[in-house]
N, CA and C atoms as an extended XYZ file, in Angstrom:
168
Properties=species:S:1:pos:R:3:atomname:S:1:resname:S:1:resid:I:1 pbc="F F F"
N       -25.303       27.298     -215.602 N   MET     1
C       -25.962       27.218     -214.315 CA  MET     1
C       -25.546       25.908     -213.642 C   MET     1
N       -25.250       25.984     -212.335 N   LYS     2
C       -24.774       24.819     -211.597 CA  LYS     2
C       -25.956       23.950     -211.167 C   LYS     2
N       -25.785       22.655     -211.293 N   VAL     3
C       -26.790       21.697     -210.836 CA  VAL     3
C       -26.386       21.238     -209.439 C   VAL     3
N       -27.329       21.260     -208.513 N   LEU     4
C       -27.044       20.860     -207.136 CA  LEU     4
C       -27.027       19.346     -207.011 C   LEU     4
N       -26.095       18.863     -206.195 N   ASN     5
C       -26.091       17.423     -205.937 CA  ASN     5
C       -27.090       17.110     -204.823 C   ASN     5
N       -27.214       15.856     -204.459 N   THR     6
C       -28.232       15.423     -203.492 CA  THR     6
C       -28.041       16.076     -202.129 C   THR     6
N       -26.803       16.131     -201.663 N   LYS     7
C       -26.531       16.704     -200.339 CA  LYS     7
C       -26.891       18.192     -200.310 C   LYS     7
N       -26.533       18.915     -201.360 N   GLN     8
C       -26.852       20.337     -201.426 CA  GLN     8
C       -28.362       20.552     -201.495 C   GLN     8
N       -29.058       19.696     -202.218 N   THR     9
C       -30.515       19.796     -202.303 CA  THR     9
C       -31.155       19.579     -200.938 C   THR     9
N       -30.622       18.634     -200.170 N   GLN    10
C       -31.148       18.383     -198.825 CA  GLN    10
C       -30.920       19.586     -197.914 C   GLN    10
N       -29.775       20.249     -198.053 N   HIS    11
C       -29.499       21.435     -197.247 CA  HIS    11
C       -30.492       22.550     -197.564 C   HIS    11
N       -30.766       22.756     -198.843 N   VAL    12
C       -31.712       23.800     -199.246 CA  VAL    12
C       -33.109       23.473     -198.735 C   VAL    12
N       -33.533       22.226     -198.889 N   ALA    13
C       -34.867       21.826     -198.437 CA  ALA    13
C       -34.979       21.945     -196.920 C   ALA    13
N       -33.930       21.571     -196.197 N   GLY    14
C       -33.947       21.702     -194.742 CA  GLY    14
C       -34.035       23.148     -194.312 C   GLY    14
N       -33.313       24.022     -194.994 N   GLY    15
C       -33.371       25.445     -194.677 CA  GLY    15
C       -34.747       26.026     -194.936 C   GLY    15
N       -35.375       25.603     -196.023 N   LEU    16
C       -36.720       26.090     -196.329 CA  LEU    16
C       -37.737       25.596     -195.309 C   LEU    16
N       -37.469       24.447     -194.684 N   PHE    17
C       -38.370       23.914     -193.665 CA  PHE    17
C       -38.162       24.616     -192.325 C   PHE    17
N       -36.915       24.875     -191.955 N   VAL    18
C       -36.597       25.431     -190.639 CA  VAL    18
C       -36.861       26.934     -190.584 C   VAL    18
N       -36.635       27.653     -191.674 N   TYR    19
C       -36.748       29.110     -191.659 CA  TYR    19
C       -38.119       29.613     -191.201 C   TYR    19
N       -39.244       29.106     -191.714 N   PRO    20
C       -40.547       29.619     -191.240 CA  PRO    20
C       -40.780       29.366     -189.752 C   PRO    20
N       -40.300       28.230     -189.249 N   ILE    21
C       -40.462       27.938     -187.821 CA  ILE    21
C       -39.674       28.939     -186.995 C   ILE    21
N       -38.437       29.205     -187.385 N   MET    22
C       -37.605       30.164     -186.653 CA  MET    22
C       -38.199       31.567     -186.734 C   MET    22
N       -38.737       31.931     -187.905 N   TRP    23
C       -39.342       33.250     -188.065 CA  TRP    23
C       -40.548       33.397     -187.133 C   TRP    23
N       -41.376       32.356     -187.043 N   PHE    24
C       -42.563       32.393     -186.190 CA  PHE    24
C       -42.167       32.533     -184.723 C   PHE    24
N       -41.177       31.762     -184.286 N   LEU    25
C       -40.733       31.850     -182.897 CA  LEU    25
C       -40.134       33.223     -182.598 C   LEU    25
N       -39.413       33.781     -183.560 N   GLU    26
C       -38.840       35.116     -183.380 CA  GLU    26
C       -39.947       36.156     -183.219 C   GLU    26
N       -40.995       36.047     -184.010 N   GLU    27
C       -42.116       36.983     -183.900 CA  GLU    27
C       -42.796       36.864     -182.537 C   GLU    27
N       -42.939       35.640     -182.015 N   LEU    28
C       -43.534       35.459     -180.690 CA  LEU    28
C       -42.689       36.110     -179.606 C   LEU    28
N       -41.377       35.947     -179.698 N   VAL    29
C       -40.482       36.543     -178.703 CA  VAL    29
C       -40.548       38.059     -178.776 C   VAL    29
N       -40.535       38.615     -179.974 N   ILE    30
C       -40.597       40.069     -180.132 CA  ILE    30
C       -41.912       40.607     -179.589 C   ILE    30
N       -43.026       39.939     -179.875 N   ALA    31
C       -44.326       40.379     -179.358 CA  ALA    31
C       -44.352       40.310     -177.836 C   ALA    31
N       -43.777       39.256     -177.260 N   GLY    32
C       -43.721       39.135     -175.808 CA  GLY    32
C       -42.884       40.226     -175.175 C   GLY    32
N       -41.758       40.559     -175.787 N   LEU    33
C       -40.914       41.628     -175.251 CA  LEU    33
C       -41.616       42.978     -175.336 C   LEU    33
N       -42.342       43.218     -176.426 N   LYS    34
C       -43.084       44.474     -176.547 CA  LYS    34
C       -44.130       44.585     -175.439 C   LYS    34
N       -44.862       43.494     -175.188 N   ASP    35
C       -45.856       43.499     -174.114 CA  ASP    35
C       -45.194       43.708     -172.762 C   ASP    35
N       -44.037       43.096     -172.570 N   LEU    36
C       -43.324       43.219     -171.302 CA  LEU    36
C       -42.924       44.664     -171.046 C   LEU    36
N       -42.390       45.339     -172.047 N   PHE    37
C       -41.942       46.715     -171.863 CA  PHE    37
C       -43.101       47.698     -171.782 C   PHE    37
N       -44.230       47.370     -172.393 N   ARG    38
C       -45.409       48.234     -172.275 CA  ARG    38
C       -46.149       48.000     -170.973 C   ARG    38
N       -45.871       46.893     -170.320 N   GLY    39
C       -46.538       46.582     -169.061 CA  GLY    39
C       -47.882       45.912     -169.251 C   GLY    39
N       -48.108       45.294     -170.409 N   ASP    40
C       -49.392       44.647     -170.683 CA  ASP    40
C       -49.473       43.223     -170.151 C   ASP    40
N       -48.378       42.693     -169.629 N   LEU    41
C       -48.399       41.319     -169.135 CA  LEU    41
C       -49.019       41.267     -167.747 C   LEU    41
N       -49.777       40.227     -167.487 N   GLU    42
C       -50.374       40.016     -166.167 CA  GLU    42
C       -49.303       39.539     -165.195 C   GLU    42
N       -49.487       39.828     -163.921 N   ASP    43
C       -48.595       39.269     -162.915 CA  ASP    43
C       -48.799       37.767     -162.865 C   ASP    43
N       -47.713       37.025     -162.801 N   LEU    44
C       -47.810       35.569     -162.789 CA  LEU    44
C       -48.560       35.086     -161.554 C   LEU    44
N       -48.354       35.721     -160.422 N   GLY    45
C       -49.054       35.331     -159.203 CA  GLY    45
C       -50.553       35.522     -159.313 C   GLY    45
N       -50.986       36.593     -159.951 N   ARG    46
C       -52.424       36.824     -160.123 CA  ARG    46
C       -53.044       35.771     -161.015 C   ARG    46
N       -52.327       35.355     -162.031 N   ILE    47
C       -52.867       34.344     -162.942 CA  ILE    47
C       -52.942       32.990     -162.241 C   ILE    47
N       -51.898       32.622     -161.496 N   GLU    48
C       -51.859       31.297     -160.886 CA  GLU    48
C       -52.767       31.183     -159.673 C   GLU    48
N       -53.060       32.273     -158.988 N   ASN    49
C       -53.848       32.221     -157.762 CA  ASN    49
C       -55.314       32.578     -157.989 C   ASN    49
N       -55.787       32.438     -159.205 N   ARG    50
C       -57.184       32.765     -159.486 CA  ARG    50
C       -58.086       31.633     -158.985 C   ARG    50
N       -59.336       31.926     -158.699 N   PRO    51
C       -60.263       30.886     -158.235 CA  PRO    51
C       -60.501       29.824     -159.313 C   PRO    51
N       -60.894       28.642     -158.897 N   VAL    52
C       -61.143       27.538     -159.822 CA  VAL    52
C       -62.329       27.887     -160.717 C   VAL    52
N       -62.204       27.578     -161.996 N   GLY    53
C       -63.295       27.813     -162.939 CA  GLY    53
C       -63.290       29.191     -163.561 C   GLY    53
N       -62.303       30.006     -163.267 N   THR    54
C       -62.234       31.339     -163.878 CA  THR    54
C       -61.082       31.372     -164.860 C   THR    54
N       -61.193       32.254     -165.810 N   ARG    55
C       -60.141       32.413     -166.804 CA  ARG    55
C       -59.680       33.856     -166.790 C   ARG    55
N       -58.404       34.093     -167.062 N   PRO    56
C       -57.914       35.485     -167.083 CA  PRO    56
C       -58.466       36.258     -168.254 C   PRO    56
């Protein structure tokens, strides 16, 4: 079995750190696209032009 040197260990650790973040962002994009194609997204103008003190 091969023993990893320091540089290779850093690459593996960096990949293990970055992968969950990329997976989470990918899931957000996919969910947003699904909502967009289903028509569940609010019009941006309706959200921005709402009266003060109200929430969508």
